[in-house]
C-alpha positions as CSV (number, residue, x, y, z in Angstrom):
1,M,27.6,-30.8,18.0
2,L,31.4,-29.9,18.1
3,F,33.3,-27.3,19.9
4,L,37.0,-26.7,19.3
5,L,39.9,-24.3,19.5
6,A,43.5,-24.4,18.4
7,G,46.4,-23.6,20.8
8,C,49.8,-22.2,20.4
9,S,53.3,-22.8,21.5
10,G,54.1,-19.2,21.6
11,S,52.3,-16.0,22.2
12,A,50.1,-14.8,19.3
13,P,50.6,-11.2,18.4
14,A,47.5,-9.0,18.6
15,Q,45.8,-8.4,15.3
16,P,43.1,-5.8,14.9
17,G,39.6,-7.1,14.8
18,I,40.7,-10.6,15.9
19,P,39.8,-11.4,19.5
20,A,42.5,-13.0,21.7
21,V,42.6,-14.8,24.9
22,E,45.4,-15.7,27.3
23,L,45.9,-18.7,29.4
24,H,48.9,-19.6,31.6
25,G,51.0,-16.8,29.8
26,Q,50.2,-18.0,26.3
27,R,48.0,-16.0,23.9
28,F,45.7,-17.4,21.3
29,L,43.7,-15.6,18.5
30,V,40.1,-17.1,18.7
31,E,37.1,-17.3,16.7
32,R,34.1,-16.8,18.9
33,A,31.0,-19.0,19.1
34,T,28.4,-17.1,20.8
35,D,25.0,-18.2,19.4
36,D,23.5,-21.7,18.9
37,A,24.5,-22.1,15.4
38,G,28.1,-21.1,16.0
39,R,28.3,-23.4,19.0
40,Q,26.9,-26.2,16.9
41,R,29.2,-25.7,13.9
42,G,32.3,-25.1,16.0
43,L,35.4,-26.2,14.1
44,T,33.9,-29.0,12.2
45,M,35.3,-30.3,9.0
46,R,38.6,-28.5,9.4
47,T,41.7,-30.4,8.8
48,T,44.2,-28.1,10.5
49,L,44.4,-25.4,13.0
50,A,47.1,-22.7,13.3
51,P,49.2,-23.3,16.5
52,D,48.2,-19.8,17.7
53,H,44.6,-20.0,16.9
54,G,41.4,-21.4,18.5
55,M,37.9,-21.3,19.4
56,L,36.0,-19.8,22.4
57,F,32.5,-20.9,23.2
58,V,30.3,-18.6,25.2
59,F,27.2,-20.0,26.6
60,P,24.1,-18.0,27.7
61,H,23.9,-19.8,31.2
62,T,26.4,-21.5,33.4
63,G,25.9,-25.2,33.8
64,P,27.3,-28.6,32.9
65,Q,28.7,-28.5,29.5
66,A,29.4,-31.4,27.1
67,F,31.1,-31.5,23.8
68,W,31.4,-34.2,21.1
69,M,33.5,-34.5,18.1
70,K,31.1,-35.4,15.3
71,N,32.6,-34.2,12.1
72,T,35.7,-33.0,13.8
73,L,38.8,-34.1,11.9
74,I,41.5,-33.1,14.4
75,P,42.1,-33.9,18.1
76,L,41.5,-31.2,20.7
77,D,41.9,-30.1,24.2
78,I,38.7,-28.9,25.6
79,L,39.0,-26.5,28.5
80,Y,36.0,-25.4,30.6
81,F,35.9,-22.1,32.6
82,D,33.4,-20.6,35.2
83,T,31.9,-17.2,35.4
84,E,35.0,-15.9,37.1
85,R,36.8,-17.3,34.0
86,R,38.7,-19.9,36.1
87,L,39.6,-23.3,34.5
88,V,37.3,-25.8,36.3
89,S,37.7,-28.8,34.1
90,M,39.8,-30.2,31.1
91,Q,39.2,-33.0,28.5
92,L,42.6,-33.4,27.0
93,D,43.7,-35.1,23.8
94,V,40.2,-35.7,22.8
95,P,40.2,-37.7,19.4
96,P,38.0,-37.2,16.4
97,C,34.8,-39.3,16.4
98,K,35.2,-42.5,14.3
99,A,31.8,-43.9,14.6
100,D,28.2,-43.0,15.5
101,P,27.1,-42.5,18.3
102,C,30.1,-40.2,19.2
103,P,31.1,-40.1,22.9
104,T,30.6,-36.9,24.8
105,Y,33.2,-35.0,26.7
106,P,31.5,-33.4,29.9
107,S,32.7,-30.7,32.1
108,D,33.5,-31.8,35.8
109,A,31.9,-28.5,37.1
110,P,29.5,-25.9,35.9
111,A,31.0,-23.8,33.1
112,I,30.0,-20.8,30.7
113,Y,33.1,-20.6,28.7
114,V,34.9,-23.4,26.7
115,L,38.2,-22.9,24.9
116,E,39.2,-25.5,22.4
117,L,42.9,-25.9,21.6
118,S,44.9,-28.2,19.5
119,A,45.5,-31.5,21.4
120,G,48.6,-31.4,23.7
121,T,48.5,-27.6,24.0
122,A,47.1,-27.6,27.6
123,Q,49.8,-29.9,28.9
124,R,52.5,-28.1,26.9
125,I,51.7,-24.6,28.4
126,G,51.1,-26.2,31.9
127,A,47.3,-25.2,32.3
128,K,45.9,-26.4,35.5
129,P,42.6,-26.1,37.4
130,G,42.3,-22.5,38.9
131,D,44.1,-20.8,36.0
132,V,42.3,-17.7,34.7
133,L,41.5,-17.0,31.2
134,K,42.0,-13.6,30.2
135,I,39.7,-12.2,27.3
136,D,40.6,-9.2,25.2
137,G,37.6,-6.9,25.1
138,E,34.2,-8.0,26.5
139,I,33.0,-11.4,25.3
140,G,30.5,-11.8,28.0
141,P,27.7,-14.5,28.1
142,V,25.0,-14.2,25.6
143,R,21.9,-12.8,27.2
């Protein structure tokens, strides 16, 4: 199962119909993964991610989350957020999986949202634990 998201080095402009998030002053246009099939598919088999795009995973319940990189072809930053949308854990510069079984990359604290960005984005924007993820519109947990 893979979950990913692309980051940006600048602020992505708002685009009608495409949800966006903001983290540490940087805006990212995101695809959403809000059901089991979408969370399982994530950004697998993609060879590129635009620098101002990514993926936001929304889980039905808060708890420990873990991602792996099976069939993921690009390195990622995996950022975990709690119900208050505070950054509680980061797995940075996660490489694509080269051999089965693929390692997992768990959260250090319970999370309900996960944002995947291109590797190096979190460091470049200065993301740190406690940062709040702003989400355009309501992308609440799946009930």
